[in-house]
N, C-alpha and C positions, 0 to 999 in steps of 0.2 A: 112541628111548626115549621112554616116555610120560612125561606130566606127574608130577611127584612133590608130595604133597599132606602138610602136617605139622601137627598139632594144637598150638596154643600155648595150650592151655585147661589149667588143674588140675583134677583129679578131684573132682567133687561129689558129699559125701556127708553126713550128719547129723553128722558130726564133723569137718567142712571146718574149717580155721583160720579166725578171722574176727577182723576189726578191732575194736579193744576198745571195743565197746557193747553194747545188748542189743534186741532178743532174739535168741537164736542158732536155729538151723535145728533145727526138729522135724519129724521123719519119723514116722508110722504106719502100719503094715500094717492096711489094713481087710479085706482077702479073702485068703486061701490058696487055693493050687491043691488041697491035700488036704482041705479043709473047703468050698470053696466051688466050685471048678472053675475059678477065675479068681484073677489076681494084681491087686492094687490097691492103691495108696498114697495117704495125704493129707499133702501138704506145707504146712508153716506157715513163715513166716519173712520176712524184710526182703531187699530184693533186692540189697542190698549186702553180699552173701557170694561167696568166691572170684573168679573170674575173670567179671567183671562191667563194666558200663558205666553211667557216670552221666549223666543230664539237666541240664540247666541249673537245672529246677525244683527240684532237692534241695538248691541252694545260694541260690538267688535267687529269691523271690517274683514272680510274673506274667511266668515266663519259660516258653521250651517244654518240653515233656513228652518221655517217650523216644521217643514216636511221630511228633515233630515232625522229628527228624533226617531230611532228604532222603536218599534211596536212595543218590543219587551218592557221597554220604560215605562209606558203609557198605562199598564193595568199591572196588579198584582198584589200581594197582603203586604201589612205595612201596619202602622200604629198612628192613632190621632193623640198628641201629648196636650197636656195643660200646660202653658207657661205663661202665667199672668204678667201682664204688662202695664204700667202705667206712662203717662207722658213722656215721651223720649227714651222710653226703656229700650234696653239692648238685649237681644237674644244671643247669648253668649256661649261658648264651647262648654263651659260648665252646667250651664242650663240644660242643655242636650245631653249631656253626660248623666246627669240625675233626674231625666224624664223618665216617667213611667206609664205605660209601659217599656222597657228598654228598648232603645231604638237598636236594631241587630244589622249587621251587613246584609244588603239586598234588598230591605225595606222600602216602601213608600212611606213617606211621613208628612202627617199633617200638623201644623202648629196652631193651636188655638191660644191665643193670647187676650181675648176676651174684648179685642178693638172692633171685631165683626158687628157689635152691638151699636157702635158707633158711626157704622158706615152711612156717609149723609155729605151733602154738599158744605163740608166745614172743615177749619182749620182743626178741630179737636181729632180729626181722622185723618186729614192729611199731613199738615203742616208739623202739626204735635204729636203725631202716632208713633209709634214703636218701630222696630225693625230687625233684623240680624246683621250684625257685622261680618267685615271680611275673616276673621278667626273663625266665626261661628259657619260661615259656608265652608273655611277649609275643613273643619270638622265634619262636616256632611259629605264632603268630597273624600276625606281619609275613609269615612264608615262604609263608603262604595254603596250609598242608598239610591233608589232607583229613581225617585221623583220627589219633590217636596210640595207644598202648598200653604202658604201664609194665611192666617187671618188677620190680617192688618194690610196697610195700605202698598207695599211692594216688596219686592226682594233685597231692598236695602232699605237700612235706615235713613228717613227723611233729610239727616243732616250729611249724608253721602250722595245727596244729589244735588241736581243745579237750582232748588231750591236756596241754596246757599253759594259758596265761591267754588263751586266746581263746573266743568265743560261749560255749557252756555250762560251758566249763573252769574250771579245770583240773582233770582228773578223775586225773591221774598227777603232782600237784604236784613230786614229787621229781624231775621230769624238769628242770624250771627250772636249779635247782642244780647238776645233773649236767651239763647243758650248758654252765654258765657254767664247772663245774670242767674238763671238757673241752677246750673251745675256747677259753676266756677271754674269751669276748664273751656279751654279755646276748641273750638270748633274744627279746625283744621288740624290741631293736635289728635283729639280722637277718631275724626275721619279725615284723614290724609288723602286719601285716595277716592276717585270720581265713581261710585257706584262698584265698590269693591267685590262685594257678597256677588251682585250679578255674574262679573267677571269669573270670580272663583267657581262658582256652582255651573255655570253654564257653558264658560270656555275652556276651563281647567277641566272639571269634571264630566261635561257632557248631560249634565243633569237637568232636566224640565224644574222650571220655577214658576208656581201658579200664583197669583196675585189675587188679592181679594177674595179669597175662601169665606165663606159664610153659611147661610141656610141653616139646617140642622146639623151645625158643627159640634153645637153643646153635648148634643144626643149620642155622639161616637166618643166623646172625649174621654180617654182612658181605656179606649177599645182596640183590640187587633181587629183590622177588617182585609176586606178586598176592596181597592180602590179602581177607580176608571175614571180617565180624562184623555177625551180624543179631539185634537184639534184638525183643522181643515188640511185636507192632503195638497196645502199650496206651497209650490216650488220655489218661490220668492218670498214667502211670509216671513216678516220679522215679528211676526205676534200673532194670537188668535183668540178669540174668546171661545171658551170651552164649558162643557157641563161637566160637573166633577158628580160622580156618585162614591158612594160607599155601601158595601154590602155586608151585614153580620149574619153568622148562621146560628141562632139561639140554640139548638138542639147540638151543635157540633157534630151532625152525623151527614152533612149534604155532601154528595159525590158525584161528579161528572160522569155519566154513563161512557161505555165505550162506545156505543154508537154500532155496535156488531149485532 
């Protein structure tokens, strides 16, 4: 049997759902076949849209850009683990420790929370979504994983972002009281630091984090796979859209030839 290739990427369009910020994606058709004999599109927008990878520079000054990730981090074997979450669920170290298949040192890790089914221009996915906390990201750093992808809105829990009282926020201040009413806890006590998971994962660990993983994620959950995700070779990039692929070997006998 041949290798099987799975696409873990959400479709990218002008109307792709976007994390609550600006600007949006703007796509203009500059040339048409009927008029010009060729088809040409002009694309404008930030890179933090759809399935994309952040760089350390996105969250901390004087840190590496998207082109500074070494190539060995962007492909390799790993696992897709199912860690289902509901509204404001937190991906914890305990979740990661108990995940199956077992996460091993050097793995690429894709996390299926189930939220990729809600990927849309809506609060359910973004404002009320789930995410990892700083402790969970530290667990991945200590495990020395190569790369991480999340089937949810970001590398951080939404309550650790500018949506509430962090950084440039609160841009959605109503979430602060809603969180208190829903959980019985204070948002700033549960998430005292601004995008702690981003900074632990990328700046402390040098680990690429992919946001909004989706596509055929369910089909590889619970499996060990070979993963690939290559951003642009962009020397000043703070992030980049990526196509994320997983490859399985159903027969378990595929080998790269020596080329001799």
